[in-house]
Structure formats: structure tokens, C-alpha cells
N, C-alpha and C positions, 0 to 999 in steps of 0.2 A: 618171620625167620630173617634174620639178616645175615651180612655176608658172614660173620665171623662164626655163627653156627652152620652155614651151608659148609665153609671149609671144613669147620670139624666133623661132620657127618661125613665128607667126601675122604677125609684122610683117615677116618675109622673104618670106611666099609673098602678103602682102597678103590674110590671109583676117581676115574679121571675124565672130565667133560670131553666129549669127543666132537669135533668138528663133522666128522663124515657121518655121524648121527642126529646132528644138528641139537645137541644138548646145552642150551641155554635155560638155566632153571630160573623161573619168576619167584623173588624174593619179595616183592613190594605188595602189602597187605591190600592197600585201596585199589590197586589195580586187580587184585584177586576177587576183590570185592564187586568190582564193577565188571568182571565176566560172567560173575554168578546172579549179578542182577539181571546182565543182558540174557541168561539161559532162562531165566524166569522160571525157575523147577518149582515143582509142587512134589509134595511128600509120596504121590503116588506113581512120580516118574521112574523109567527106566533110563540109565544113563551110560553110555558108551564115553570112556576117557582114552585119548590114543597119547602116548608118551608122558606118563604121569611124572616123570623125575623124580623130585625128592618127597612128592605126595602133599605139597602145600595144597594144590587144587581139590586133589584126590579126597584129602580131609573133610573141605566144605561140601562137596559132591556128596560123600556119604552122609551126611548130616541133613541134605536137602533131600535126598531121593530115598527111593525104597529100595532100588538095587544100583551097583553101578561095577560094572566089569571095567578093567584099566587095563590097557595091552600095552606092554613093554618088551622092547627087543633086547635090552642089555641086562644080561644074568647078573652082573654084580647090583645093579638098579634095582631088579627084582628080588633079590635076597634083602637088599636095605628095606623096599617097601612090606615085605611079608613078616619082618620084625617088627617095622612099624606100627602096622595095622594089625597085628595078630589079637585075634577076639572081635575083630569088626566083622558082624555077621554078613551085613548086608554088601559087603566088597568082595569082590574076586579078581587077584592080580594073574594076568594071562600072560605068560611068558611067550610071546610070537610077534612077527612081523606083519603088522596090520595090512600090509598091502598083499599079502601072502593067505587072508583068511576071506573067505568068501561070504557074502552078506547073509546068504543062507543061514551058515554057521552062527553069525553074530544073533541072528533072529531067533534062532533056537535056544541060544545061551540065556535069551530072556524070555524063554518059554511062548514064542511065537507072540509077543506082545508087540505094544509100540514103545519106539525109544527115542532117544536125542543123543546127539553126540555133542559133547564138551571138550576143549583140547587145547593146551598150548601147543600148537603144532609145530615141530621140526621142520623149518624153511625147506629143505630139500626134498621135502616128501608134498608138499601144500597142492601142486596140480592133481599128480596121482590119486591123491586120497579125495580131494574135491570131486573130481571125476568117478570115483568107486561109488562116493555115497550118493551122489546124483543120477547116474546113469543106469547102475546096476541094481534091481530090486531082491530082496523087498527094503526099501530107503527107510533111512530115518524120517521122522515127523520135522524134526528142525536140527539145525548144526550151529553151535557156536565155536568159532574158531579164533585164537590170538595167531596172527599172520602177518607178514611182511607188508606195511603200510600201502606200496605201490603196489603189490598183487589185490590187496583188496580193492584199492580205489580202480584199478582195470576190470575189476568184477562189477562193482556197483556201476560204472560208466558214467561219463559226463554226457548231456545233451550233444550230439553230432560228432563223439568220439567213442564210438561202442568197440570195445575188443571180443575176439571171437571167444576168450575165455567169458567175458562178461553176458554175452548170448547164451552160452551154454547154460550158465548158473541159473540166467534170469527165464530160460524154457522151463526149468522145472522148479523154481521157486522164487520168492521174494527176497534180495538181500538189501541188508543195512549196515553203515559201520555205527557201531554203536560208542565207539572211542577211540583214543590213541594212547599207547604205552612208550615209554621212554627206555632207550635202550641201559639206562641205569637202574631200570626195575629189574634187571637180569643179573644172574652171574654165572660163566663170564658175560660180559655186556658183547652183545651183537654189533655190526656196524651199521644198523638200521633202525627206524622207528618202526613199531609195530601197531596192528589195526585190532580191535575187536569187531571181527565180521560175524553178522549173525543172516543164516538164510530158514527163511519159514519156507518148507515146501508146500505147493499146493496139494489139496487134497488128492487128484486125480493126476499130480505130477507133470503137467503141462500148462503153459500160462495163457492167461485170459485173451492174451493179445493173439494168441494162435486160434483159440475157440472163436473168437470173434470173427476173423477171416473163414474160417471152417467150422461153421455150425455142426455140420455133419461131419465128425472126426474118420467116419471110415474112409473119407474120399482124400483124408492129408497123408501123403506119402512121407513118413517121416526120414526114412532111409535119404530119400531123393533130396528132401529140405535140406540136411544135413553135408550132403554133397555138393549142394550148390554153394551153401554159406562157406563152405571150405574152399571151393574155387574161387569164391569172392574175396575171401583173405590170404590166396595164395600169396600175393605179393601186394601187401597193403598200401604201397605209396604209389602202384600203378591206378589207373582209372578202371572201375568195376567192368566195364563192356571187354576191356583186354584181357582182364583174369578168367571171368565167365566163358569168353569165345575160345581159350585155350583148353578148358574143360568141357564146355556142352556144344553139342552139335549144330550150334548157329553162330553165325559169324557176327563181327562187331556192328555191321551195320544192321543186320537183324534185331540184334540187342538193343542198340540205340531207339529202334522203333518201337520195341517194347517198352523202354525206359518213357517214351514221349505217351504211350498209353496210360502208362503210370501215374505220369506228372512228373518224373524225374529228369534232371539235367543230363545232357550226354555225359559230361565229364564227371559223373559223381562217384565218389570212393565208396568202398563197404564200410568204412567207421561211421559214415552217415546215417545208415540203416539200422532200424531197431526190430526187433522179431515181427512185429504187424508187416513191415515192409517186405520182409523177404518171402513172408507167407504169401504176400501179394503178387510178389514177383512168382513165386512156384506156382500158383493159381492159372497166371497167365500163360507162363512157360509151357505148362501141361496143353492148355487149350491149343496153343500155337506150334508144339515142335511134331 
């Protein structure tokens, strides 16, 4: 679908791309193919699509999968999609806000069967959507999103430059960037480059790094773990002992002592730590508090 076709459809159905809804329609076929390849869909897969737009990705998903549910919040876009895909039996267009649908409802729509998520995701809902599908069961088996490059790179994280968002994703699954998409591949064009982010969720929804430190997961306090990590990232530019002292019942001096036992420098910052490091600290903290 080229720009002229896109403009024609938009005019015909009186659809005006909305910035508030993050409507940037993907029009480049090569990039579409890259998203489909990254998702690695099979004929028996169930797929949830978010923000189908003009349905160019939707069409490919319906061809490659057993069942597709496309969730769209814009009434005019929903009307257009229902006209375009009239007669496509394995596709259901759902007019709803994805953030207002519980995961249990989505699971029921797929007859309580496993599913994958594939989407050209509106930038303004990226983080809450990622949290929704990682933190709240029943989760999908895999997520493939086209999102802002900067956010995708934070999620994948470079060594010694970990982000809180990255750790959150890596706790539940293995993220990878499978390619980049230029702004010229969209209409209207966004101001940023996009990236194809794939997250393969772990079967038990918890990182092997955590399990290596806690072979007996019954002793792992997930709530306390994330409280500690949040304290650690409360002021990312500050040294870790200062952030933790402000939230935990230990002084900076006591925390530095714990750091020494683990083998950390006193001036270490949160971004230097991976999931395994945080789990080691949790274990030592619980013993010493």
C-alpha cells in the first residue's frame, strides 16, 4: 500500500490520523515482511493484534495464523476494517481500548488457548502495554512489537547500562531487536526511528538468572525484590547505597558492608546491576536485616 492509496482510504472513510492515539500507519511492505518474519508465526497460532490501523499487517496475520483478534479503539478505523475484511472468517475486529481489557478476557476469546501478540504499537501506550502482557496472567507466549527505537534499546539493555524497564522485561522473557524501521515507512511520518522488538516469554515467566540464585523459588520474595529494585532506581544518577538507604532499614554504611560481601564497589550505581545481581543482594539483605 503506497501513500496515495493510504490517503485515498483515509479520505474515503473520513479518517484523520490522530496524534493522541499514536496513529502512524505502516506502509512499507519490506518492513511488514520483517515483522512477520520476527513473529515466526505458524498455522496453528492464535494472534492478538493491537492498533491494526488500515489492516496491512492484519491481512498478513490472518493469512499466517489460525485466529486473529485485532483490537482497535478508533470507531472509524473499526468500520473501515470491518468493510475491508468482510468474509475473513479467522479474523475478529474488536472495538476496545487494549488497556481496559483484562488478560483473562483475551484468553477466553482464544478459547483459553495459548496466543502471541503482534503489533505496530502506538508509541504513547508502549510501556503500559508491555507491563500489561508481562506482569498480569495469563500472559502470551511471545510478543512482537514495532516500537520506538530508543525504548527498544533500553529494554534490551547494554552491559553495565541496565534500565528499570529493561530489567522488568528480562525478568519475564528474553528480548531481542530484530531490525529497525525508518520513519519514511509510515504515514504520517513519526519523528523517530522504530525497532522490531521480540520478547520470548519464559515458560514459567521468570528469568533463569533469578532461579540460579534461588533454586527454591518458594524462598524468593518477588514483592520485596521489586521494591528493592525500585528504590535502587529512584535517583539513577545517585550511588546505589544512597538510594537504598532512603528506602530500606539500613544505613549507607551497613549497605556498603553488604556490597563488599557481594564484591561490589561502594560507589556502584543501579544501572551496573543485572537481575542476578539484584537477586544476590536480596538474598544477603534478607539474611542481614
